[in-house]
Residue frames relative to the residue before (quaternion, step in Angstrom):
aa qw qx qy qz dx dy dz
X 1.0000 0.0000 0.0000 0.0000 0.00 0.00 0.00
X 0.4534 -0.7045 0.4752 0.2690 3.55 -0.94 0.81
X 0.6121 -0.5789 0.3964 0.3648 3.57 -1.12 0.74
X 0.6120 0.5610 -0.3389 0.4426 3.59 0.99 -0.84
X 0.6889 0.4869 -0.2780 0.4593 3.60 0.87 -0.96
X 0.6329 0.5300 -0.3249 0.4615 3.58 1.02 -0.78
X 0.6781 0.4759 -0.2949 0.4762 3.59 0.87 -0.94
X 0.6398 0.5178 -0.3417 0.4536 3.62 1.01 -0.68
X 0.6981 0.4665 -0.2658 0.4737 3.62 1.00 -0.84
X 0.8012 0.2035 -0.0783 0.5572 3.57 1.09 -0.72
X 0.0862 -0.8212 0.5621 0.0477 3.62 0.44 1.16
X 0.7743 0.3027 -0.2492 0.4968 3.57 -0.91 0.95
X 0.3807 0.7257 -0.4997 0.2807 3.60 1.21 0.17
X 0.3544 -0.7336 0.5332 0.2277 3.58 -1.00 0.77
X 0.7597 -0.4556 0.2476 0.3924 3.51 -1.33 0.47
X 0.7150 0.4440 -0.2805 0.4616 3.63 0.72 -0.98
X 0.6411 0.5041 -0.3375 0.4702 3.60 1.00 -0.70
X 0.6118 0.5299 -0.3457 0.4748 3.59 1.12 -0.65
X 0.6311 0.5217 -0.3353 0.4659 3.61 1.00 -0.77
X 0.6626 0.4972 -0.3106 0.4662 3.60 0.94 -0.85
X 0.6760 0.5109 -0.2885 0.4458 3.55 0.91 -0.95
X 0.6954 0.4455 -0.2500 0.5054 3.57 1.11 -0.77
X 0.3462 -0.7588 0.4713 0.2868 3.55 1.35 -0.19
X 0.4160 0.6792 -0.4849 0.3612 3.55 0.96 0.96
X 0.2454 -0.7825 0.5533 0.1461 3.58 -0.73 0.99
X 0.6569 0.4970 -0.3081 0.4760 3.57 1.21 -0.36
X 0.3642 -0.7399 0.5318 0.1925 3.57 -0.57 1.23
X 0.6329 0.5434 -0.3254 0.4454 3.60 1.02 -0.80
X 0.6458 0.5255 -0.3170 0.4542 3.57 0.95 -0.80
X 0.6635 0.4871 -0.2951 0.4851 3.55 0.97 -0.90
X 0.6381 0.5297 -0.3338 0.4482 3.59 0.92 -0.87
X 0.6199 0.5475 -0.3323 0.4533 3.59 1.00 -0.85
X 0.7101 0.4590 -0.2709 0.4600 3.61 0.77 -1.02
X 0.6461 0.5142 -0.3200 0.4645 3.60 0.98 -0.81
X 0.6489 0.5158 -0.3118 0.4644 3.56 0.98 -0.87
X 0.6351 0.5146 -0.3296 0.4725 3.62 0.98 -0.74
X 0.6730 0.4803 -0.3000 0.4757 3.59 0.89 -0.86
X 0.6398 0.5180 -0.3248 0.4656 3.60 1.06 -0.69
X 0.6675 0.5025 -0.3018 0.4593 3.60 0.92 -0.90
X 0.6875 0.4707 -0.2788 0.4776 3.59 1.07 -0.68
X 0.4923 -0.6940 0.4065 0.3327 3.59 1.29 -0.08
X 0.4397 0.6900 -0.4552 0.3513 3.56 1.21 0.52
X 0.7838 0.1904 -0.0634 0.5877 3.57 1.02 -0.93
X 0.2148 -0.7443 0.6202 0.1230 3.54 -1.13 0.80
X 0.2365 -0.7685 0.5836 0.1137 3.52 -1.03 0.90
X 0.0681 -0.7989 0.5976 -0.0063 3.58 -0.82 1.04
X 0.3818 -0.7222 0.5339 0.2182 3.55 -0.90 0.99
X 0.0080 -0.7751 0.6305 -0.0391 3.54 -1.02 0.89
X 0.7684 -0.2173 0.1212 0.5896 3.59 0.21 1.23
X 0.8050 -0.2116 0.1827 0.5233 3.57 -0.71 -1.07
X 0.6294 0.5401 -0.3310 0.4500 3.60 1.27 0.07
X 0.2372 -0.6785 0.6639 0.2066 3.51 -1.34 0.37
X 0.1028 -0.7984 0.5926 0.0281 3.56 -0.81 1.04
X 0.2762 -0.8061 0.5162 0.0867 3.52 -1.05 0.84
X 0.0571 -0.7799 0.6226 -0.0278 3.53 -1.12 0.91
X 0.4562 -0.6311 0.5304 0.3352 3.56 -1.16 0.47
X 0.4532 -0.6610 0.5265 0.2838 3.55 -1.01 0.85
X 0.7960 0.2826 -0.2138 0.4907 3.59 -0.85 0.97
X 0.5723 0.6049 -0.3806 0.4022 3.61 1.22 -0.25
X 0.8049 0.0967 0.0001 0.5854 3.58 0.96 -0.93
X 0.6292 -0.4969 0.4352 0.4097 3.50 -1.30 0.33
X 0.4782 -0.6900 0.4492 0.3058 3.65 -0.69 0.96
X 0.5931 0.5618 -0.3731 0.4398 3.63 1.16 -0.43
X 0.6315 0.5477 -0.3223 0.4442 3.62 1.22 -0.43
X 0.5349 0.6829 -0.3984 0.2980 3.58 1.12 -0.62
X 0.6695 0.4748 -0.3376 0.4609 3.65 0.77 -0.78
X 0.6514 0.4993 -0.3170 0.4752 3.62 1.03 -0.75
X 0.6524 0.4958 -0.3284 0.4698 3.58 0.94 -0.80
X 0.6236 0.5199 -0.3363 0.4772 3.60 1.05 -0.73
X 0.6622 0.5118 -0.2988 0.4585 3.57 0.93 -0.91
X 0.7300 0.4375 -0.2277 0.4732 3.56 0.91 -0.95
X 0.4577 0.6371 -0.4771 0.3963 3.57 1.21 0.23
X 0.6510 0.4662 -0.2987 0.5193 3.55 1.30 -0.30
X 0.5612 -0.6645 0.3884 0.3043 3.57 -0.94 0.95
X 0.6893 0.4948 -0.3163 0.4242 3.66 0.75 -0.95
X 0.6707 0.4666 -0.3301 0.4726 3.70 0.78 -0.79
X 0.6172 0.5444 -0.3448 0.4515 3.58 1.09 -0.72
X 0.6732 0.4777 -0.2875 0.4858 3.59 0.98 -0.86
X 0.6068 0.5452 -0.3501 0.4604 3.61 1.02 -0.74
X 0.6888 0.4863 -0.2847 0.4560 3.59 0.84 -0.98
X 0.6277 0.5340 -0.3359 0.4561 3.55 1.04 -0.78
X 0.6623 0.4903 -0.3044 0.4779 3.62 0.99 -0.80
X 0.7116 0.4532 -0.2759 0.4605 3.59 0.94 -0.85
X 0.5193 0.6015 -0.4359 0.4224 3.59 1.20 -0.08
X 0.6313 0.5294 -0.3166 0.4700 3.57 1.17 -0.65
X 0.7599 -0.2342 0.2039 0.5710 3.59 0.79 -1.04
X 0.5829 -0.5332 0.4673 0.3970 3.56 -1.34 0.27
X 0.0828 -0.8109 0.5793 -0.0062 3.56 -1.03 0.85
X 0.4850 -0.6199 0.5248 0.3243 3.54 -1.28 0.46
X 0.6710 -0.4917 0.3675 0.4158 3.53 -1.28 0.23
X 0.6391 0.5231 -0.3225 0.4625 3.57 1.04 -0.77
X 0.6462 0.5105 -0.3212 0.4676 3.60 0.95 -0.81
X 0.6440 0.5161 -0.3138 0.4695 3.57 1.00 -0.85
X 0.6553 0.5264 -0.3064 0.4467 3.57 0.88 -0.97
X 0.6842 0.4741 -0.2911 0.4715 3.58 0.88 -0.94
X 0.6631 0.5037 -0.3123 0.4572 3.61 0.97 -0.76
X 0.7095 0.4494 -0.2503 0.4817 3.57 1.02 -0.80
X 0.2577 -0.7837 0.5227 0.2150 3.56 1.02 -0.75
X 0.5178 0.6155 -0.4292 0.4110 3.58 1.07 0.71
X 0.6513 -0.5078 0.3887 0.4084 3.55 -1.30 0.23
X 0.6020 -0.5865 0.4125 0.3513 3.54 -1.16 0.74
X 0.6358 0.5315 -0.3368 0.4471 3.61 1.03 -0.72
X 0.6293 0.5253 -0.3211 0.4743 3.61 1.07 -0.74
X 0.6599 0.4929 -0.3016 0.4802 3.55 0.93 -0.93
X 0.6629 0.5144 -0.3131 0.4448 3.61 0.87 -0.89
X 0.6149 0.5427 -0.3395 0.4605 3.58 1.00 -0.80
X 0.7325 0.4278 -0.2483 0.4678 3.58 0.69 -1.07
X 0.6275 0.5209 -0.3542 0.4576 3.63 0.97 -0.67
X 0.6691 0.4960 -0.3201 0.4514 3.60 0.86 -0.84
X 0.6286 0.5164 -0.3287 0.4797 3.59 1.06 -0.68
X 0.6691 0.4975 -0.2966 0.4657 3.58 0.99 -0.85
X 0.6219 0.5087 -0.3287 0.4964 3.60 1.13 -0.65
X 0.6449 0.5270 -0.3081 0.4598 3.59 0.97 -0.89
X 0.7170 0.4237 -0.2433 0.4971 3.62 1.00 -0.76
X 0.4250 -0.7319 0.4273 0.3178 3.60 1.33 0.06
X 0.3705 0.6860 -0.5249 0.3416 3.54 1.02 0.84
X 0.7812 0.1869 -0.0638 0.5922 3.58 1.04 -0.88
X 0.1491 -0.7729 0.6103 0.0894 3.54 -1.12 0.73
X 0.3381 -0.7172 0.5681 0.2202 3.57 -1.24 0.50
X 0.0572 -0.7799 0.6232 -0.0031 3.55 -0.99 0.93
X 0.2781 -0.7565 0.5697 0.1606 3.57 -0.86 0.98
X 0.0623 0.7627 -0.6429 0.0343 3.53 -1.10 0.82
X 0.7768 -0.3544 0.2157 0.4737 3.62 -1.21 -0.14
X 0.7208 0.4446 -0.2565 0.4659 3.59 1.00 -0.74
X 0.7251 -0.3894 0.2446 0.5125 3.62 1.22 0.01
X 0.7019 -0.4210 0.3534 0.4530 3.50 -1.17 -0.67
X 0.1025 -0.7917 0.6009 0.0412 3.56 -0.83 1.00
X 0.2914 -0.7369 0.5882 0.1616 3.51 -1.09 0.82
X 0.0257 0.7937 -0.6059 0.0484 3.55 -1.05 0.90
X 0.5342 -0.6147 0.4636 0.3490 3.54 -1.18 0.47
X 0.3825 -0.7339 0.5122 0.2294 3.58 -0.97 0.82
X 0.7833 0.1237 -0.0682 0.6054 3.61 1.13 -0.60
X 0.1641 -0.8393 0.5100 0.0920 3.61 0.33 1.19
X 0.6566 0.5175 -0.3330 0.4361 3.60 0.97 -0.75
X 0.6292 0.5182 -0.3224 0.4814 3.58 1.06 -0.79
X 0.6446 0.5148 -0.3159 0.4687 3.61 0.99 -0.86
X 0.6392 0.5283 -0.3253 0.4544 3.61 0.93 -0.87
X 0.6602 0.5071 -0.2937 0.4698 3.55 0.98 -0.90
X 0.6653 0.4869 -0.3051 0.4767 3.61 0.90 -0.86
X 0.6690 0.4856 -0.3128 0.4677 3.62 0.91 -0.81
X 0.6432 0.5111 -0.3409 0.4569 3.63 0.99 -0.68
X 0.6240 0.5067 -0.3344 0.4920 3.60 1.06 -0.70
X 0.6513 0.5211 -0.3076 0.4579 3.55 0.93 -0.89
X 0.6633 0.5179 -0.3048 0.4460 3.61 0.98 -0.86
X 0.6651 0.5071 -0.3101 0.4519 3.64 1.08 -0.64
X 0.5088 0.6642 -0.4144 0.3580 3.56 1.25 -0.38
X 0.4226 -0.7014 0.5011 0.2800 3.59 -0.83 0.88
X 0.5670 -0.5925 0.4464 0.3580 3.58 -1.13 0.59
X 0.5316 -0.6274 0.4721 0.3177 3.53 -1.08 0.74
X 0.1903 -0.7745 0.5933 0.1094 3.54 -0.77 1.01
X 0.3086 -0.7656 0.5415 0.1595 3.53 -0.48 1.22
X 0.5837 -0.5715 0.4208 0.3944 3.58 -1.08 0.52
X 0.5850 -0.5919 0.4190 0.3630 3.55 -1.10 0.68
X 0.4726 -0.6807 0.4680 0.3069 3.58 -0.91 0.82
X 0.5026 -0.6297 0.5035 0.3122 3.52 -1.20 0.59
X 0.1745 -0.7924 0.5807 0.0658 3.54 -0.78 1.09
X 0.2213 -0.7791 0.5735 0.1227 3.56 -0.74 1.00
X 0.1722 -0.7749 0.6006 0.0955 3.53 -0.88 0.90
X 0.2933 -0.7623 0.5523 0.1668 3.55 -0.64 1.09
X 0.4907 -0.6461 0.4743 0.3417 3.57 -0.97 0.74
X 0.5351 -0.6256 0.4469 0.3503 3.61 -1.08 0.67
X 0.5618 -0.5852 0.4682 0.3503 3.54 -1.23 0.51
X 0.3153 -0.7625 0.5312 0.1924 3.56 -0.87 0.85
X 0.4737 -0.6454 0.5214 0.2954 3.53 -1.14 0.70
X 0.7392 0.3939 -0.2876 0.4644 3.52 -1.01 0.71
X 0.6195 0.4998 -0.3591 0.4873 3.60 1.24 -0.06
X 0.7304 -0.3917 0.3066 0.4681 3.52 -1.22 -0.12
X 0.6879 0.4641 -0.2735 0.4864 3.55 1.18 -0.59
X 0.4145 0.7640 -0.4365 0.2323 3.61 1.22 -0.26
X 0.6604 0.5183 -0.3267 0.4342 3.55 0.93 -0.79
X 0.7123 0.4395 -0.2725 0.4746 3.62 1.15 -0.45
X 0.5261 0.6309 -0.4165 0.3895 3.58 1.24 -0.20
X 0.5205 -0.6738 0.4212 0.3126 3.60 -0.86 0.86
X 0.7224 0.4363 -0.2535 0.4728 3.57 1.07 -0.58
X 0.4924 0.6766 -0.4264 0.3433 3.62 1.25 0.01
X 0.4655 -0.6629 0.4913 0.3201 3.59 -0.97 0.72
X 0.5595 -0.5833 0.4627 0.3641 3.56 -1.15 0.58
X 0.3491 -0.7413 0.5398 0.1932 3.57 -0.91 0.95
X 0.4012 -0.6905 0.5494 0.2460 3.52 -1.06 0.80
X 0.7067 -0.4549 0.3196 0.4377 3.54 -1.27 0.11
X 0.6865 0.4515 -0.3052 0.4814 3.58 1.05 -0.62
X 0.5185 -0.6946 0.3855 0.3164 3.66 1.28 0.04
X 0.5219 0.6627 -0.4208 0.3337 3.65 1.18 0.17
X 0.5242 -0.6612 0.4119 0.3441 3.62 1.14 -0.13
X 0.6316 0.4839 -0.3459 0.4973 3.57 1.23 0.14
X 0.5556 -0.5816 0.4690 0.3648 3.51 -1.18 0.50
X 0.2816 -0.7572 0.5581 0.1896 3.58 -0.78 0.94
X 0.4673 -0.7051 0.4742 0.2440 3.48 -1.14 0.77
């Protein structure tokens, strides 16, 4: 499959997933092709923490790219889905997600830093809410249409069958029963 087609079908795909989808084992070869597509203005590269994520230029609103990159991760996607319903406290989010508080804190701080989520203080404490719910809905709907990544088929090894007459012949299911004299015929 061509790199262009993979990026079109999976906006926000990161470098290693792109290598797997393109079935390329050489990181240098993939880097070369991605750099050429980026220089020609076909592919846009967006940083997402330690990842580089790729989008086709002109396919989506450039303002959506950071959200699409963010929602490529499962926990931020689930946080945004919960916050689309209503504003929630950190405790409510943690209980709904069933994840560690440190994981939730990491993703919430990134979402606040990217201006996807805002914090609001009220009588019951600090509540988190989406700053642009329409933009989040749009990014989540694009993310939901993305086809699932199809990993390359695993290599299956076929062991040769055991041969009759070898040391393993007596254990092979198709081997004849050996007589006491070892000739393979029923003795009288």
